[in-house]
C-alpha positions as CSV (number, residue, x, y, z in Angstrom):
1,M,30.9,12.8,2.9
2,N,32.4,10.0,5.0
3,I,31.7,10.2,8.7
4,N,33.8,8.2,11.1
5,I,31.4,6.7,13.5
6,N,34.1,6.3,16.1
7,N,34.3,10.0,16.5
8,Y,30.7,9.9,17.8
9,Q,30.8,6.9,20.1
10,S,31.0,9.1,23.2
11,F,27.5,10.3,22.4
12,C,26.1,6.8,22.5
13,V,24.0,6.5,25.8
14,G,23.1,2.8,25.4
15,T,20.7,0.4,23.9
16,A,17.3,-1.0,24.9
17,P,15.1,-3.8,23.6
18,V,12.0,-3.0,21.7
19,N,9.0,-4.4,23.6
20,W,5.8,-3.5,21.8
21,K,2.6,-3.5,23.8
22,G,0.2,-6.1,22.5
23,D,3.1,-8.3,21.3
24,P,5.7,-8.3,24.1
25,E,7.4,-11.5,22.8
26,N,7.5,-10.3,19.2
27,K,5.5,-13.3,18.0
28,L,4.5,-11.4,14.8
29,G,8.1,-10.8,13.8
30,F,8.2,-7.0,14.1
31,R,11.3,-5.9,12.2
32,K,13.2,-4.0,14.8
33,D,14.2,-5.5,18.2
34,T,16.7,-2.9,19.6
35,I,16.8,0.8,20.1
36,V,20.3,2.4,19.8
37,K,20.3,5.7,21.7
38,Y,22.5,8.7,20.9
39,E,22.4,12.1,22.6
40,F,24.1,15.0,20.9
41,N,24.7,18.2,22.9
42,T,26.6,21.1,21.5
43,K,27.8,22.0,25.0
44,D,28.9,20.0,28.1
45,K,27.4,20.4,31.5
46,K,29.8,23.3,32.2
47,G,28.6,25.2,29.1
48,N,31.7,24.5,27.1
49,K,31.2,23.9,23.4
50,V,31.9,20.3,22.4
51,M,30.5,20.2,18.9
52,D,28.7,22.0,16.1
53,K,25.0,21.3,15.4
54,L,24.8,18.4,12.9
55,T,23.8,19.3,9.4
56,R,21.1,17.4,7.6
57,E,23.6,15.6,5.5
58,E,25.7,14.6,8.5
59,T,22.7,13.4,10.3
60,Q,21.7,11.1,7.4
61,E,25.2,9.7,7.0
62,L,25.5,9.1,10.7
63,V,22.2,7.2,10.8
64,D,23.4,5.0,7.9
65,S,26.8,4.4,9.7
66,I,25.1,3.4,12.9
67,I,22.7,1.0,11.1
68,R,25.7,-0.5,9.3
69,Q,27.5,-1.1,12.6
70,Y,24.6,-2.6,14.5
71,G,22.6,-4.3,11.7
72,D,19.1,-4.0,10.2
73,N,17.3,-4.8,13.4
74,V,17.9,-1.5,15.2
75,I,16.0,1.7,15.5
76,V,18.4,4.7,15.8
77,Q,17.1,7.3,18.4
78,F,18.7,10.7,18.4
79,S,18.2,13.4,21.1
80,G,19.8,16.5,22.4
81,D,20.4,20.0,21.0
82,A,22.9,19.1,18.3
83,L,20.2,18.6,15.8
84,D,16.5,19.5,15.4
85,I,15.4,17.6,12.3
86,M,15.0,14.4,14.3
87,D,12.7,15.9,17.0
88,V,9.9,13.7,15.7
89,K,11.7,10.9,17.7
90,K,10.9,12.7,20.9
91,Y,7.4,13.6,20.0
92,K,4.7,12.9,22.6
93,S,1.0,13.6,22.3
94,G,0.0,12.9,25.8
95,N,-2.3,10.1,24.6
96,E,-0.8,6.6,25.3
97,E,-2.7,5.0,22.4
98,L,-1.6,7.7,19.9
99,D,2.0,7.5,21.1
100,E,2.2,3.8,20.5
101,I,0.5,4.2,17.1
102,F,3.1,6.9,16.2
103,A,6.0,4.7,17.3
104,R,4.8,1.8,15.2
105,E,4.1,4.1,12.2
106,L,7.6,5.6,12.5
107,E,9.2,2.2,12.7
108,E,7.3,0.9,9.6
109,R,8.1,4.1,7.6
110,N,11.7,4.0,8.6
111,A,12.0,0.3,7.5
112,R,10.5,1.2,4.1
113,F,12.8,4.3,3.8
114,Q,15.9,2.2,4.6
115,E,14.8,-0.3,2.0
116,A,14.6,2.5,-0.6
117,L,18.2,3.5,0.2
118,K,19.5,0.1,-0.6
119,P,20.8,-0.8,-4.2
120,A,18.2,-1.9,-6.7
121,Q,16.9,-5.3,-5.8
122,K,14.2,-7.7,-6.9
123,L,10.7,-6.4,-5.8
124,H,7.9,-8.7,-4.8
125,R,4.3,-7.9,-4.3
126,I,3.5,-6.1,-1.0
127,I,0.4,-7.6,0.7
128,P,-1.8,-4.7,1.5
129,N,-2.6,-5.9,5.0
130,I,0.4,-4.7,7.1
131,Q,0.3,-7.5,9.7
132,T,0.0,-10.2,7.1
133,D,2.8,-8.7,5.0
134,A,5.1,-8.6,8.0
135,K,4.3,-12.2,9.0
136,L,5.0,-13.5,5.5
137,R,8.3,-11.6,5.2
138,E,9.4,-12.8,8.6
139,S,8.6,-16.4,7.7
140,L,10.7,-16.1,4.5
141,K,13.7,-14.5,6.3
142,G,16.9,-16.5,5.5
143,M,15.3,-18.6,2.8
144,G,16.9,-19.1,-0.6
145,E,16.0,-16.9,-3.6
146,E,14.2,-19.8,-5.3
147,M,12.0,-20.5,-2.3
148,I,11.1,-16.8,-1.9
149,D,10.4,-16.4,-5.6
150,A,8.2,-19.5,-5.6
151,A,6.2,-18.2,-2.6
152,Y,5.4,-14.9,-4.3
153,A,4.6,-16.7,-7.5
154,I,1.9,-18.6,-5.7
155,I,0.5,-15.3,-4.5
156,D,0.6,-13.6,-7.9
157,T,-0.6,-16.6,-9.9
158,D,-2.9,-18.6,-7.6
159,F,-4.1,-16.5,-4.7
160,L,-4.4,-12.9,-6.0
161,P,-4.3,-12.9,-9.8
162,H,-5.7,-9.7,-11.3
163,D,-7.0,-11.3,-14.5
164,I,-8.4,-14.9,-14.7
165,G,-9.6,-14.7,-18.3
166,N,-12.6,-16.9,-18.9
167,M,-12.1,-19.0,-15.7
168,T,-15.3,-19.9,-13.8
169,E,-15.6,-19.1,-10.1
170,E,-15.2,-22.8,-9.3
171,E,-11.9,-22.9,-11.3
172,R,-10.7,-19.7,-9.5
173,Q,-11.3,-21.3,-6.1
174,D,-9.6,-24.5,-7.2
175,L,-6.7,-22.4,-8.2
176,I,-6.4,-21.0,-4.7
177,S,-6.6,-24.6,-3.4
178,L,-3.7,-25.4,-5.7
179,G,-1.8,-22.5,-4.3
180,M,-2.2,-23.9,-0.8
181,E,-0.8,-27.3,-1.9
182,K,2.2,-25.5,-3.4
183,A,2.7,-23.6,-0.1
184,K,2.6,-26.9,1.8
185,Y,5.2,-28.3,-0.6
186,L,7.5,-25.3,0.2
187,A,6.8,-25.4,4.0
188,K,8.1,-28.9,4.3
189,D,11.7,-27.6,3.7
190,M,11.4,-24.5,5.9
191,G,12.0,-26.0,9.3
192,S,10.5,-24.1,12.2
193,Q,9.5,-21.2,10.0
194,G,7.1,-23.5,8.0
195,A,4.2,-23.1,10.4
196,K,4.3,-19.3,10.3
197,F,4.7,-19.4,6.5
198,L,1.6,-21.5,6.1
199,E,-0.4,-19.3,8.5
200,A,0.5,-16.2,6.4
201,M,-0.2,-18.0,3.1
202,G,-3.5,-19.3,4.5
203,T,-4.6,-15.8,5.4
204,I,-3.7,-14.5,1.9
205,A,-5.6,-17.4,0.4
206,Q,-8.6,-16.3,2.4
207,Y,-8.2,-12.8,0.9
208,G,-8.3,-14.5,-2.5
209,M,-11.4,-16.5,-1.7
210,N,-13.2,-13.2,-1.0
211,G,-12.2,-11.7,-4.3
212,K,-14.8,-10.7,-6.9
213,A,-14.4,-11.3,-10.6
214,D,-16.3,-9.2,-13.2
215,E,-17.6,-10.4,-16.5
216,H,-14.2,-9.7,-18.1
217,G,-12.3,-11.8,-15.7
218,K,-10.8,-8.8,-13.8
219,V,-10.6,-9.6,-10.1
220,T,-10.7,-7.1,-7.2
221,Y,-9.8,-7.9,-3.6
222,D,-10.9,-6.1,-0.5
223,I,-7.8,-6.2,1.7
224,K,-7.6,-3.6,4.4
225,E,-4.3,-2.2,5.6
226,G,-5.2,-2.6,9.3
227,P,-2.9,-1.8,12.3
228,M,0.9,-1.9,12.3
229,A,2.6,-5.3,12.9
230,G,2.0,-6.4,16.5
231,A,-0.6,-3.7,17.3
232,P,-4.1,-4.7,18.6
233,D,-7.1,-4.5,16.2
234,G,-8.2,-1.3,17.9
235,H,-5.3,0.5,16.4
236,I,-5.6,2.2,13.0
237,C,-3.1,2.6,10.1
238,V,-2.8,6.4,10.0
239,S,-2.4,6.7,6.2
240,E,-5.5,4.4,5.7
241,L,-7.5,6.6,8.1
242,M,-6.4,9.8,6.3
243,K,-7.2,8.3,2.9
244,R,-10.7,7.5,4.2
245,I,-11.7,10.7,5.9
246,D,-9.5,13.4,4.4
247,P,-8.4,12.6,0.8
248,E,-6.8,16.0,0.3
249,A,-4.5,15.6,3.3
250,Y,-3.7,12.0,2.2
251,E,-2.7,13.3,-1.3
252,K,-0.5,16.0,0.3
253,G,1.1,13.5,2.6
254,M,1.8,11.0,-0.2
255,K,3.5,13.8,-2.2
256,M,5.7,14.5,0.8
257,W,6.5,10.8,1.3
258,M,7.3,10.2,-2.4
259,E,9.6,13.3,-2.5
260,A,11.5,11.9,0.6
261,L,12.0,8.6,-1.2
262,E,12.9,10.2,-4.5
263,K,15.5,12.4,-2.8
264,K,16.5,9.8,-0.2
265,D,16.3,12.6,2.3
266,I,15.7,11.6,5.9
267,A,14.8,15.2,6.9
268,L,11.9,15.1,4.4
269,E,10.9,11.7,5.8
270,F,10.6,13.1,9.3
271,K,8.8,16.2,8.0
272,Y,6.2,13.9,6.4
273,F,5.9,11.9,9.6
274,R,5.4,15.0,11.7
275,F,2.6,16.0,9.3
276,L,1.1,12.6,9.9
277,M,1.2,13.0,13.7
278,D,-0.2,16.5,13.7
279,W,-3.1,15.4,11.4
280,T,-3.8,12.3,13.5
281,Q,-4.1,14.3,16.7
282,W,-6.6,16.5,15.0
283,A,-8.5,13.5,13.7
284,Y,-8.7,11.8,17.1
285,K,-10.1,15.0,18.5
286,E,-12.5,16.0,15.8
287,K,-13.4,12.7,14.0
288,K,-14.0,10.2,16.9
289,A,-17.2,8.8,15.4
290,E,-15.5,8.1,12.0
291,I,-12.5,6.5,13.7
292,N,-14.7,4.2,15.8
293,E,-16.6,3.2,12.7
294,I,-13.4,2.3,10.9
295,K,-12.2,0.3,13.8
296,D,-15.5,-1.6,13.9
297,E,-15.3,-2.2,10.2
298,Y,-11.8,-3.6,10.4
299,I,-12.7,-6.0,13.2
300,S,-15.8,-7.2,11.3
301,W,-13.7,-7.5,8.1
302,K,-11.0,-9.5,9.9
303,K,-13.6,-11.8,11.5
304,N,-15.1,-12.5,8.1
305,M,-11.7,-13.3,6.6
306,Q,-10.8,-15.6,9.4
307,E,-14.1,-17.5,9.1
308,T,-13.6,-18.0,5.3
309,E,-13.2,-21.7,4.7
310,L,-10.5,-22.6,2.3
311,K,-11.6,-25.1,-0.4
312,K,-9.8,-28.4,-0.3
313,T,-9.6,-29.8,-3.8
314,Y,-6.3,-31.5,-3.8
315,D,-4.3,-33.8,-1.5
316,S,-0.9,-33.7,-3.1
317,S,2.3,-35.7,-2.6
318,L,5.0,-33.7,-0.8
319,T,8.0,-36.0,-1.6
320,D,9.5,-34.5,-4.8
321,I,8.4,-32.0,-7.4
322,E,7.6,-34.6,-10.1
323,S,5.4,-36.6,-7.7
324,F,3.8,-33.4,-6.5
325,M,2.9,-32.3,-10.0
326,D,1.7,-35.8,-11.0
327,S,-0.6,-36.1,-8.0
328,I,-2.2,-32.7,-8.7
329,I,-2.8,-33.4,-12.3
330,A,-4.3,-36.8,-11.5
331,Q,-6.9,-35.2,-9.1
332,N,-7.8,-32.2,-11.3
333,K,-11.4,-32.1,-12.4
334,T,-12.0,-28.4,-13.2
335,I,-9.0,-26.4,-14.2
336,N,-8.0,-26.5,-17.9
337,D,-5.4,-29.2,-18.3
338,A,-3.1,-27.2,-20.5
339,Y,-3.2,-24.2,-18.1
340,L,-2.6,-26.5,-15.1
341,I,0.4,-28.2,-16.6
342,K,1.9,-24.8,-17.6
343,N,1.2,-23.5,-14.1
344,L,2.9,-26.4,-12.4
345,K,5.9,-26.4,-14.7
346,A,6.5,-22.8,-14.0
347,F,6.4,-23.5,-10.2
348,G,8.9,-26.3,-10.6
349,G,11.1,-24.2,-12.8
350,I,11.3,-21.5,-10.2
351,L,12.4,-24.0,-7.6
352,Q,15.0,-25.4,-9.9
353,G,16.4,-22.0,-10.7
354,K,15.0,-21.8,-14.2
355,N,12.6,-18.9,-13.5
356,G,9.7,-21.0,-14.9
357,K,11.2,-21.2,-18.4
């Protein structure tokens, strides 16, 4: 199927900026900044038929065509009687807080769904906290592949490793300190985005500092999903809420979501999201005590993370990669020398396009 978008331009009723409450200036880098509105009616005001109801396949192709025309920073909003599978876009609960939560959840899910439709690409670790993940990705937007790979290598190797072998806790914390020095080295070449990058990396380093290693060197991290990007702390990630208080519903929802991704079917995506919205309305009515408890837990968790003091073990040179590595090695007192040298060479190799080899 190859829909000609020009045939549908008469149904475009305009665009509007996305201005999320709690973050009106989009300081957190929310992905979408524009709503493109289309209204499809099968009949005109005089009752004359002007089009057939769009099929599911036509709807998906049209959404893709509109996004290709306007770019990745748009939310496509459909309305009218020409289709019914998109009615989730018009869904209103009557509760202002819930409606904003739904809007943010839908935008986030749509972003992930659109990513799944793209050709195979290199995948990097997703930071479990939604706001931190959004801030990191926004800070890396437009950066070269080597810079991005190096940033995520810091996270995987230094901040949030799953296995530290026989490292002591002191060595693990010094490794996190090393990661922050690497982040500073990257930030010096990131221009105005450097400050946001360091803020995001500092938060991830705090997650790492609060990790717990067992006797076998396996490390676990308590990183809560939290609200959508730009939302106040009083908001809740719907899927996280569902996983906590209704595991059976969460499992059912995840199966629906995975099926939508596997089949790349936008109708199944919206079916899943409608399931989320209906469940959330029930939860806000029947599980208020649990919801308030989870909100309080998140606020307490975030405060604890923000108050975590990062260890300052190194004061590195930021001139060139060789001077940087030499300054780290000279100051090292805890990390095994062979491991440290291998770690630093891998970092330098990524920046030089050698993939650490």
